[in-house]
Residue frames as a rotation matrix with the C-alpha (Angstrom) as fourth column:
MET 1
-0.424 -0.253 0.870 76.98
0.275 0.879 0.390 86.92
-0.863 0.405 -0.303 99.35
LYS 2
-0.752 0.187 -0.632 76.19
-0.632 -0.477 0.611 87.57
-0.187 0.859 0.477 95.51
LYS 3
0.150 0.946 0.287 72.82
-0.444 0.323 -0.836 86.62
-0.883 -0.002 0.469 94.41
LEU 4
-0.788 -0.379 0.485 72.88
0.176 0.616 0.768 83.97
-0.590 0.691 -0.419 91.76
LYS 5
0.140 0.851 -0.506 70.79
-0.594 -0.337 -0.730 84.64
-0.792 0.403 0.459 88.58
ILE 6
0.109 -0.024 0.994 70.06
0.596 0.802 -0.046 82.63
-0.796 0.597 0.102 85.50
THR 7
-0.202 -0.291 -0.935 71.63
-0.455 -0.818 0.353 84.14
-0.867 0.497 0.033 82.28
PHE 8
0.925 0.343 0.165 70.68
0.038 0.350 -0.936 83.61
-0.379 0.872 0.311 78.57
ASN 9
0.310 -0.949 -0.048 74.35
-0.164 -0.104 0.981 82.84
-0.936 -0.297 -0.188 78.03
SER 10
-0.793 -0.541 0.279 74.32
0.054 0.394 0.918 81.45
-0.607 0.743 -0.283 74.61
PRO 11
-0.160 0.886 -0.435 71.59
-0.594 -0.439 -0.675 82.99
-0.789 0.151 0.596 72.56
LEU 12
-0.157 0.132 -0.979 72.03
-0.960 0.214 0.182 81.10
0.234 0.968 0.093 69.27
VAL 13
-0.847 -0.202 -0.491 72.45
-0.160 0.979 -0.127 77.72
0.507 -0.029 -0.862 70.71
LEU 14
-0.763 0.642 0.076 69.44
0.075 0.205 -0.976 78.23
-0.643 -0.738 -0.205 73.11
TRP 15
-0.057 0.725 -0.686 67.28
-0.833 -0.413 -0.368 79.51
-0.551 0.551 0.627 70.19
PHE 16
-0.392 -0.144 -0.909 68.34
-0.751 0.620 0.226 76.49
0.531 0.771 -0.351 68.08
VAL 17
-0.981 0.049 -0.186 67.55
0.136 0.863 -0.487 74.01
0.137 -0.503 -0.853 70.89
LEU 18
-0.462 0.871 -0.168 64.13
-0.232 -0.302 -0.925 75.80
-0.856 -0.389 0.341 71.43
ALA 19
-0.097 0.406 -0.909 63.45
-0.992 -0.115 0.054 75.61
-0.082 0.907 0.413 67.59
CYS 20
-0.688 -0.229 -0.689 64.41
-0.425 0.896 0.126 71.98
0.589 0.380 -0.714 67.51
SER 21
-0.909 0.417 0.004 62.18
0.206 0.457 -0.865 71.18
-0.362 -0.786 -0.501 70.58
ALA 22
-0.298 0.788 -0.539 59.28
-0.562 -0.601 -0.568 73.21
-0.772 0.134 0.622 69.04
ALA 23
-0.255 0.079 -0.964 59.55
-0.959 0.110 0.263 71.45
0.127 0.991 0.047 65.81
THR 24
-0.894 -0.168 -0.415 59.71
-0.076 0.970 -0.229 68.02
0.441 -0.173 -0.880 67.42
LEU 25
-0.684 0.728 -0.042 56.73
0.057 -0.005 -0.998 68.82
-0.727 -0.686 -0.038 69.75
LEU 26
-0.120 0.601 -0.790 54.76
-0.855 -0.468 -0.225 70.07
-0.505 0.648 0.570 66.60
GLY 27
-0.532 -0.136 -0.836 55.56
-0.668 0.673 0.316 66.89
0.520 0.727 -0.449 64.78
GLY 28
-0.938 0.276 -0.211 54.15
0.346 0.792 -0.503 64.68
0.029 -0.545 -0.838 67.76
LEU 29
-0.507 0.818 -0.271 50.93
-0.145 -0.391 -0.909 66.87
-0.849 -0.422 0.317 67.84
THR 30
0.084 0.474 -0.877 50.47
-0.952 -0.222 -0.212 66.55
-0.295 0.852 0.432 64.11
GLY 31
0.722 0.321 0.613 51.12
-0.176 0.942 -0.286 62.93
-0.670 0.099 0.736 63.91
GLY 32
-0.195 -0.911 0.363 54.32
0.472 0.237 0.849 63.51
-0.860 0.337 0.384 61.96
SER 33
0.561 0.432 0.706 52.59
0.823 -0.202 -0.531 65.54
-0.086 0.879 -0.469 59.20
SER 34
0.952 -0.264 -0.154 54.47
-0.265 -0.964 0.011 68.78
-0.152 0.031 -0.988 60.08
THR 35
0.112 -0.937 0.330 57.71
-0.230 0.299 0.926 66.91
-0.967 -0.179 -0.182 60.35
SER 36
-0.064 -0.202 0.977 57.23
0.817 0.552 0.168 65.43
-0.573 0.809 0.130 56.82
LEU 37
0.761 0.470 0.447 56.11
0.645 -0.628 -0.436 68.78
0.076 0.620 -0.781 55.39
LEU 38
0.887 -0.267 0.377 58.69
-0.233 -0.963 -0.134 71.06
0.398 0.031 -0.917 56.95
PHE 39
0.500 -0.671 0.548 61.18
-0.847 -0.250 0.468 69.34
-0.177 -0.698 -0.694 59.04
SER 40
0.068 -0.572 0.817 62.74
0.177 0.813 0.555 66.46
-0.982 0.107 0.157 56.96
THR 41
-0.045 -0.215 -0.975 64.41
-0.902 -0.411 0.132 66.64
-0.430 0.886 -0.176 53.62
ARG 42
0.107 0.155 0.982 63.87
0.294 0.939 -0.180 64.14
-0.950 0.308 0.055 50.73
SER 43
-0.915 -0.311 0.258 64.39
0.316 -0.153 0.936 64.04
-0.252 0.938 0.239 47.04
ALA 44
0.253 0.942 -0.220 61.51
0.477 -0.320 -0.819 66.24
-0.842 0.102 -0.530 45.51
PRO 45
0.393 -0.023 0.919 60.99
0.904 -0.174 -0.391 68.09
0.169 0.984 -0.048 42.22
LEU 46
-0.701 -0.693 -0.170 62.99
0.713 -0.688 -0.137 71.32
-0.022 -0.217 0.976 41.88
SER 47
-0.478 0.571 0.668 59.74
0.114 -0.713 0.691 73.04
0.871 0.406 0.276 41.31
ASP 48
0.460 0.610 -0.645 58.73
0.678 0.227 0.699 72.34
0.573 -0.759 -0.309 44.83
PRO 49
0.284 -0.398 0.872 59.48
-0.329 -0.895 -0.302 75.50
0.901 -0.201 -0.385 47.00
LEU 50
0.780 0.178 0.600 59.43
-0.617 0.057 0.785 73.62
0.105 -0.982 0.154 50.18
MET 51
0.764 -0.629 -0.146 62.18
0.603 0.775 -0.189 71.29
0.232 0.056 0.971 49.00
TYR 52
0.023 -0.847 0.532 64.57
0.339 -0.494 -0.801 74.34
0.940 0.198 0.276 49.26
LEU 53
0.235 0.174 0.956 63.34
-0.812 -0.506 0.291 75.24
0.534 -0.845 0.023 52.70
ARG 54
0.965 0.253 0.070 63.70
-0.255 0.841 0.477 71.63
0.062 -0.478 0.876 53.86
LEU 55
0.426 -0.904 -0.043 67.30
0.403 0.233 -0.885 71.62
0.810 0.360 0.463 52.83
PHE 56
-0.481 -0.608 0.632 67.80
-0.264 -0.587 -0.766 73.84
0.836 -0.535 0.122 55.98
THR 57
-0.008 0.575 0.818 64.99
-0.967 -0.213 0.140 72.99
0.254 -0.790 0.558 58.37
HIS 58
0.489 0.138 -0.861 65.54
-0.123 0.988 0.089 69.21
0.863 0.062 0.501 58.39
VAL 59
-0.532 -0.828 -0.176 68.00
0.202 0.079 -0.976 69.87
0.822 -0.555 0.125 61.18
LEU 60
-0.587 0.391 0.709 65.16
-0.777 -0.519 -0.356 71.04
0.229 -0.760 0.609 63.45
GLY 61
0.511 0.852 -0.115 62.97
-0.794 0.519 0.316 67.84
0.328 -0.070 0.942 63.13
HIS 62
-0.711 -0.646 0.276 63.50
-0.700 0.614 -0.366 64.79
0.067 -0.453 -0.889 65.18
SER 63
-0.387 0.660 -0.644 61.75
-0.136 0.650 0.748 61.48
0.912 0.377 -0.162 65.06
GLY 64
0.615 0.640 -0.460 60.96
0.389 0.261 0.883 61.55
0.686 -0.723 -0.089 68.86
LEU 65
0.942 -0.084 0.326 62.27
-0.304 -0.627 0.717 62.57
0.144 -0.775 -0.616 72.37
ASP 66
0.579 -0.781 0.235 65.21
0.447 0.545 0.709 60.10
-0.682 -0.306 0.664 72.61
HIS 67
0.172 -0.533 0.829 66.54
0.928 -0.195 -0.318 61.43
0.331 0.824 0.461 69.10
LEU 68
0.632 0.102 0.768 65.96
0.085 -0.994 0.063 65.13
0.770 0.026 -0.638 70.19
MET 69
0.962 -0.219 0.165 67.57
-0.198 -0.136 0.971 64.61
-0.190 -0.966 -0.175 73.65
GLY 70
0.414 -0.851 0.324 70.78
0.785 0.514 0.347 62.89
-0.462 0.111 0.880 72.26
ASN 71
0.063 -0.447 0.892 71.47
0.825 -0.480 -0.298 65.74
0.561 0.755 0.339 69.84
MET 72
0.682 0.269 0.680 70.53
-0.009 -0.927 0.375 68.53
0.731 -0.262 -0.630 72.25
ALA 73
0.901 -0.420 -0.105 72.74
0.191 0.168 0.967 67.23
-0.389 -0.892 0.232 74.99
LEU 74
-0.023 -0.937 0.350 75.84
0.956 0.082 0.282 67.39
-0.293 0.341 0.893 72.76
ILE 75
0.008 -0.046 0.999 74.76
0.650 -0.759 -0.040 70.81
0.760 0.649 0.024 71.37
LEU 76
0.841 0.321 0.435 74.17
-0.071 -0.732 0.678 72.34
0.536 -0.601 -0.593 74.64
LEU 77
0.708 -0.677 -0.202 77.35
0.508 0.289 0.811 70.93
-0.491 -0.677 0.549 76.09
LEU 78
-0.231 -0.883 0.409 79.60
0.916 -0.057 0.396 72.08
-0.327 0.466 0.822 73.18
GLY 79
0.255 0.475 0.842 77.65
0.855 -0.517 0.033 75.10
0.452 0.712 -0.538 71.73
PRO 80
0.974 0.190 -0.125 78.07
0.226 -0.876 0.426 77.81
-0.028 -0.443 -0.896 74.30
SER 81
0.319 -0.926 -0.204 81.88
0.231 -0.133 0.964 77.59
-0.919 -0.355 0.171 74.35
LEU 82
-0.381 -0.261 0.887 81.93
0.919 0.004 0.395 77.61
-0.107 0.965 0.238 70.45
GLU 83
0.557 0.649 0.518 79.52
0.741 -0.671 0.043 80.57
0.375 0.360 -0.854 70.44
GLU 84
0.884 -0.189 -0.428 81.72
0.183 -0.702 0.688 82.44
-0.430 -0.687 -0.586 72.80
LYS 85
-0.116 -0.986 0.123 84.88
0.370 0.072 0.926 81.67
-0.922 0.153 0.356 70.94
TYR 86
-0.747 -0.266 0.609 83.71
0.634 -0.007 0.774 82.21
-0.202 0.964 0.174 67.35
GLY 87
-0.753 0.511 -0.416 80.57
-0.441 -0.860 -0.258 84.33
-0.489 -0.011 0.872 67.79
TRP 88
-0.084 0.885 0.457 77.01
-0.046 0.455 -0.889 83.65
-0.995 -0.095 0.002 67.01
LYS 89
0.529 0.334 -0.780 77.19
-0.720 -0.309 -0.621 84.56
-0.449 0.890 0.077 63.23
THR 90
-0.408 -0.760 -0.506 79.99
-0.885 0.466 0.014 81.99
0.225 0.454 -0.862 62.50
LEU 91
-0.853 0.054 0.520 78.26
-0.160 0.920 -0.359 79.34
-0.497 -0.389 -0.775 64.36
LEU 92
0.317 0.947 -0.058 74.87
-0.185 0.001 -0.983 80.08
-0.930 0.322 0.176 62.55
THR 93
0.254 -0.284 -0.925 76.86
-0.967 -0.062 -0.247 79.84
0.013 0.957 -0.290 59.24
LEU 94
-0.823 -0.566 0.045 78.22
-0.568 0.821 -0.060 76.46
-0.004 -0.075 -0.997 60.42
ILE 95
-0.435 0.721 0.539 74.76
-0.009 0.595 -0.804 75.20
-0.900 -0.355 -0.252 61.12
LEU 96
0.439 0.619 -0.651 73.31
-0.561 -0.377 -0.737 76.57
-0.702 0.689 0.182 57.87
VAL 97
-0.069 -0.602 -0.795 76.19
-0.979 0.194 -0.062 75.05
0.191 0.774 -0.603 55.76
THR 98
-0.889 -0.260 0.378 75.97
-0.361 0.905 -0.226 71.65
-0.283 -0.337 -0.898 57.58
ALA 99
-0.077 0.972 0.222 72.30
-0.079 0.216 -0.973 71.54
-0.994 -0.093 0.060 57.12
LEU 100
0.505 0.184 -0.843 72.53
-0.788 -0.301 -0.537 72.50
-0.352 0.936 -0.007 53.22
ILE 101
-0.350 -0.707 -0.614 75.44
-0.901 0.433 0.015 70.06
0.255 0.559 -0.789 52.40
THR 102
-0.860 0.162 0.483 73.98
-0.075 0.897 -0.435 67.03
-0.504 -0.410 -0.760 54.47
GLY 103
0.066 0.991 0.113 70.58
-0.165 0.123 -0.979 67.65
-0.984 0.046 0.172 53.01
ILE 104
0.369 -0.065 -0.927 71.90
-0.921 -0.157 -0.356 67.90
-0.122 0.986 -0.118 49.25
VAL 105
-0.611 -0.761 -0.218 74.08
-0.781 0.625 0.005 64.80
0.132 0.173 -0.976 49.71
HIS 106
-0.617 0.533 0.579 71.22
-0.090 0.683 -0.725 62.84
-0.782 -0.499 -0.373 51.38
ASN 107
0.361 0.879 -0.311 68.74
-0.357 -0.178 -0.917 63.77
-0.862 0.442 0.250 48.56
ILE 108
0.066 -0.432 -0.900 71.18
-0.993 0.059 -0.101 62.84
0.097 0.900 -0.425 45.82
LEU 109
-0.696 -0.643 -0.321 72.33
-0.618 0.763 -0.187 59.56
0.366 0.069 -0.928 47.34
PHE 110
-0.861 0.503 -0.073 69.28
0.478 0.754 -0.451 58.26
-0.172 -0.423 -0.890 49.30
SER 111
-0.822 0.569 0.019 66.24
-0.442 -0.660 0.608 59.59
0.359 0.492 0.793 47.23
GLY 112
-0.207 0.827 -0.523 63.96
0.059 0.544 0.837 57.02
0.976 0.143 -0.162 48.57
SER 113
0.073 0.223 -0.972 64.20
0.966 0.228 0.124 58.13
0.249 -0.948 -0.199 52.27
ALA 114
0.773 0.238 0.588 63.89
0.074 -0.955 0.288 61.21
0.630 -0.179 -0.756 54.47
LEU 115
-0.372 -0.843 -0.387 66.55
0.698 0.021 -0.716 62.74
0.612 -0.537 0.581 56.59
LEU 116
0.572 0.451 0.685 65.91
-0.097 -0.792 0.603 64.73
0.815 -0.411 -0.409 59.79
GLY 117
0.798 -0.261 -0.543 67.69
0.594 0.195 0.780 65.67
-0.098 -0.945 0.311 63.00
ALA 118
0.841 -0.518 0.154 70.57
-0.517 -0.854 -0.048 67.87
0.156 -0.039 -0.987 64.19
SER 119
0.733 -0.647 0.211 73.23
0.362 0.633 0.685 64.99
-0.577 -0.425 0.698 64.44
GLY 120
0.309 -0.714 0.628 75.27
0.880 -0.035 -0.474 66.35
0.360 0.699 0.618 61.64
VAL 121
0.463 -0.142 0.875 75.34
-0.190 -0.980 -0.058 69.69
0.866 -0.139 -0.481 63.45
ALA 122
0.927 -0.104 0.359 76.17
-0.349 0.105 0.931 68.08
-0.134 -0.989 0.061 66.68
PHE 123
0.651 -0.663 0.371 79.09
0.710 0.704 0.013 66.15
-0.269 0.255 0.929 64.85
ALA 124
0.285 -0.531 0.798 80.33
0.499 -0.629 -0.597 69.45
0.819 0.568 0.086 63.45
PHE 125
0.752 -0.004 0.659 80.31
-0.512 -0.633 0.581 70.92
0.415 -0.774 -0.478 66.94
VAL 126
0.926 -0.349 0.148 82.27
0.149 0.695 0.704 67.93
-0.348 -0.629 0.695 68.22
LEU 127
0.311 -0.850 0.425 85.06
0.948 0.247 -0.200 68.25
0.065 0.465 0.883 65.65
LEU 128
0.333 -0.162 0.929 85.09
0.221 -0.944 -0.243 72.03
0.917 0.286 -0.279 65.83
THR 129
0.894 -0.057 0.444 85.58
-0.438 -0.320 0.840 71.96
0.094 -0.946 -0.311 69.60
SER 130
0.700 -0.705 0.111 88.64
0.641 0.690 0.336 69.71
-0.314 -0.164 0.935 69.18
PHE 131
0.112 -0.695 0.710 90.29
0.825 -0.333 -0.456 72.57
0.554 0.637 0.536 67.45
THR 132
0.917 0.365 0.163 90.03
0.232 -0.817 0.529 75.09
0.326 -0.447 -0.833 70.40
ALA 133
0.634 -0.768 -0.090 93.64
0.047 -0.078 0.996 74.52
-0.772 -0.636 -0.013 71.48
PHE 134
0.733 -0.240 0.637 94.90
0.680 0.301 -0.669 75.09
-0.031 0.923 0.383 67.89
ARG 135
0.375 -0.656 -0.656 98.23
-0.107 -0.733 0.672 76.81
-0.921 -0.181 -0.345 67.17
GLU 136
0.752 0.053 -0.657 99.54
-0.644 -0.151 -0.750 77.65
-0.139 0.987 -0.080 63.69
GLY 137
-0.110 -0.828 -0.550 101.56
-0.845 0.370 -0.387 74.92
0.523 0.422 -0.740 62.18
GLU 138
-0.926 -0.199 0.322 100.16
-0.356 0.745 -0.564 72.26
-0.127 -0.637 -0.761 64.58
ILE 139
-0.011 0.945 -0.326 97.23
-0.410 0.293 0.864 69.84
0.912 0.143 0.385 64.52
PRO 140
-0.113 0.102 0.988 95.99
-0.993 -0.039 -0.110 69.04
0.027 -0.994 0.106 67.99
LEU 141
-0.941 -0.217 -0.258 96.31
-0.220 0.975 -0.018 65.42
0.256 0.040 -0.966 68.99
THR 142
-0.631 0.764 0.134 92.93
-0.016 0.160 -0.987 65.80
-0.776 -0.625 -0.088 70.53
PHE 143
0.089 0.576 -0.813 91.50
-0.890 -0.321 -0.325 66.53
-0.448 0.752 0.484 67.09
ILE 144
-0.485 -0.421 -0.766 93.10
-0.751 0.650 0.119 63.40
0.448 0.633 -0.631 65.75
LEU 145
-0.985 0.167 -0.039 91.57
0.159 0.810 -0.565 61.20
-0.063 -0.563 -0.824 68.51
VAL 146
-0.380 0.918 -0.116 88.33
-0.254 -0.224 -0.941 62.66
-0.890 -0.328 0.318 68.28
ALA 147
0.013 0.227 -0.974 88.23
-0.995 -0.091 -0.035 62.22
-0.097 0.970 0.225 64.54
LEU 148
-0.782 -0.415 -0.465 89.37
-0.457 0.889 -0.026 58.69
0.425 0.192 -0.885 64.86
ILE 149
-0.898 0.417 0.138 86.84
0.127 0.547 -0.828 57.88
-0.421 -0.726 -0.544 67.63
TYR 150
-0.107 0.960 -0.261 83.72
-0.255 -0.280 -0.925 59.79
-0.961 -0.032 0.275 66.39
LEU 151
0.228 0.265 -0.937 84.16
-0.956 -0.122 -0.267 59.46
-0.185 0.956 0.225 62.55
GLY 152
-0.808 -0.513 -0.289 85.79
-0.549 0.834 0.054 55.91
0.214 0.202 -0.956 62.79
GLN 153
-0.679 0.648 0.346 82.63
0.084 0.536 -0.840 54.68
-0.730 -0.541 -0.418 64.72
GLN 154
0.193 0.910 -0.368 80.39
-0.469 -0.244 -0.849 56.07
-0.862 0.336 0.380 62.14
ILE 155
-0.145 -0.312 -0.939 82.29
-0.975 0.207 0.082 54.60
0.169 0.927 -0.334 59.19
TRP 156
-0.975 -0.214 0.052 82.32
-0.220 0.941 -0.256 51.26
0.006 -0.261 -0.965 61.09
ASP 157
-0.433 0.892 0.133 78.47
-0.017 0.140 -0.990 51.49
-0.901 -0.431 -0.045 61.77
ALA 158
0.131 0.454 -0.881 77.80
-0.858 -0.394 -0.330 52.42
-0.497 0.799 0.338 58.26
VAL 159
-0.376 -0.411 -0.830 79.36
-0.830 0.548 0.104 49.22
0.412 0.728 -0.548 57.12
THR 160
-0.941 -0.178 -0.289 78.30
-0.046 0.911 -0.410 46.87
0.336 -0.372 -0.865 59.77
VAL 161
-0.665 0.724 -0.183 74.85
0.340 0.075 -0.937 48.02
-0.664 -0.686 -0.296 61.27
GLN 162
-0.708 0.598 0.376 71.63
0.419 -0.073 0.905 48.19
0.568 0.798 -0.199 59.53
ASP 163
-0.275 0.637 -0.720 69.45
0.849 -0.192 -0.493 50.87
-0.452 -0.747 -0.487 61.10
ASN 164
0.552 0.565 0.614 67.81
0.812 -0.533 -0.239 54.15
0.192 0.630 -0.752 60.40
VAL 165
0.561 -0.435 -0.704 70.73
0.328 -0.664 0.672 56.19
-0.760 -0.608 -0.230 61.45
SER 166
0.961 -0.186 0.204 72.29
0.142 -0.300 -0.943 58.44
0.237 0.936 -0.262 58.82
ASN 167
0.481 -0.853 -0.204 75.97
0.621 0.167 0.766 57.78
-0.619 -0.495 0.610 59.40
LEU 168
-0.124 -0.486 0.865 76.90
0.926 -0.370 -0.076 59.67
0.357 0.792 0.496 56.24
THR 169
0.643 0.476 0.600 75.26
0.222 -0.865 0.449 62.74
0.733 -0.155 -0.663 57.85
HIS 170
0.907 -0.371 -0.199 77.50
0.196 -0.044 0.980 62.33
-0.373 -0.927 0.033 60.95
ILE 171
0.092 -0.959 0.268 80.64
0.876 0.206 0.436 61.81
-0.473 0.195 0.859 58.92
ILE 172
-0.003 -0.027 1.000 79.77
0.721 -0.693 -0.016 65.02
0.693 0.721 0.022 56.67
GLY 173
0.906 0.336 0.259 78.98
0.080 -0.734 0.675 67.11
0.417 -0.590 -0.691 59.72
GLY 174
0.747 -0.637 -0.191 82.20
0.404 0.207 0.891 66.03
-0.529 -0.743 0.412 61.36
LEU 175
-0.084 -0.773 0.629 84.23
0.995 -0.026 0.100 66.82
-0.061 0.634 0.771 58.31
ILE 176
0.359 0.381 0.852 82.44
0.454 -0.869 0.197 70.31
0.815 0.316 -0.485 57.96
GLY 177
0.998 -0.050 0.034 83.24
-0.053 -0.450 0.891 71.04
-0.029 -0.891 -0.452 61.81
GLY 178
0.360 -0.931 -0.056 86.88
0.630 0.199 0.751 69.87
-0.688 -0.306 0.658 61.53
GLY 179
-0.214 -0.353 0.911 87.43
0.922 -0.381 0.069 71.84
0.323 0.854 0.407 58.22
ALA 180
0.654 0.449 0.609 85.79
0.256 -0.889 0.380 74.92
0.712 -0.092 -0.697 59.86
GLY 181
0.925 -0.315 -0.211 87.88
0.179 -0.128 0.976 74.63
-0.334 -0.941 -0.062 62.98
TYR 182
0.082 -0.936 0.342 91.02
0.883 0.228 0.410 74.39
-0.462 0.268 0.845 60.77
LEU 183
-0.084 -0.035 0.996 90.17
0.759 -0.650 0.041 77.29
0.646 0.759 0.081 58.58
LEU 184
0.810 0.488 0.326 88.92
0.216 -0.764 0.608 79.53
0.546 -0.421 -0.724 61.43
ASN 185
0.804 -0.550 -0.225 91.98
0.212 -0.087 0.973 79.00
-0.555 -0.831 0.047 63.56
MET 186
-0.063 -0.828 0.556 94.40
0.995 -0.012 0.095 79.38
-0.072 0.560 0.825 60.59
LYS 187
0.258 0.283 0.924 92.88
0.462 -0.876 0.139 82.93
0.848 0.391 -0.357 60.28
THR 188
0.743 0.272 0.612 93.02
-0.275 -0.710 0.648 83.75
0.611 -0.650 -0.453 63.99
GLY 189
-0.364 -0.928 -0.085 95.90
-0.342 0.218 -0.914 81.69
0.866 -0.303 -0.397 65.32
SER 190
-0.535 0.138 -0.833 95.65
0.676 0.661 -0.325 80.52
0.506 -0.738 -0.447 69.01
ALA 191
-0.995 0.066 0.076 94.07
-0.099 -0.782 -0.616 83.81
0.019 -0.620 0.784 70.05
GLY 192
-0.338 0.922 0.188 90.49
0.754 0.384 -0.533 82.73
-0.564 -0.038 -0.825 68.96
GLY 193
-0.694 0.149 0.704 88.10
0.534 -0.549 0.643 84.59
0.483 0.822 0.301 66.62
SER 194
-0.828 0.518 -0.214 85.44
-0.223 -0.655 -0.722 87.22
-0.514 -0.551 0.658 67.42
GLY 195
-0.891 0.412 0.190 83.01
0.399 0.511 0.761 86.46
0.216 0.754 -0.620 64.59
ARG 196
-0.299 0.794 -0.530 80.33
0.741 -0.157 -0.653 88.60
-0.602 -0.587 -0.541 66.54
């Protein structure tokens, strides 16, 4: 019988999860000061060099263990198959673009509050995953259903629920993931990309 071994099967996703966990742990150890300084984005003067860094690093910070676990569960579930299909470079680009766009939009529209967490990335992964069975000239019914369920719920919650959840970040992340899925699969057809 062949001996089983643990493999580091999805390097980018695993490093991203480790980075999010470390940033959240550091935030807990520093009473939130490291999270405020490095791992959350908010409106700041353009002369502040950390403002530009935080536009990307806000996806690493989380408000606590529940927030972290919710996002990491989705990312660990969906990320490895996406990394295998599209490659780590394409997936890293998706993470960085999602971070940048959600950070900029939040800072412009919600200047009085901070944004942190990888939920925009998780939603991008959800919508990108629904394009895995894409064929040219077709839109998968699974994509339509996932978009209706995930994005519809976020739009509903944005209108009806008053909480600290950034529904707009979820919607933007989902739109980025869906758009990326469409564009990536238009280039590669049903064979999948290499992106490595």
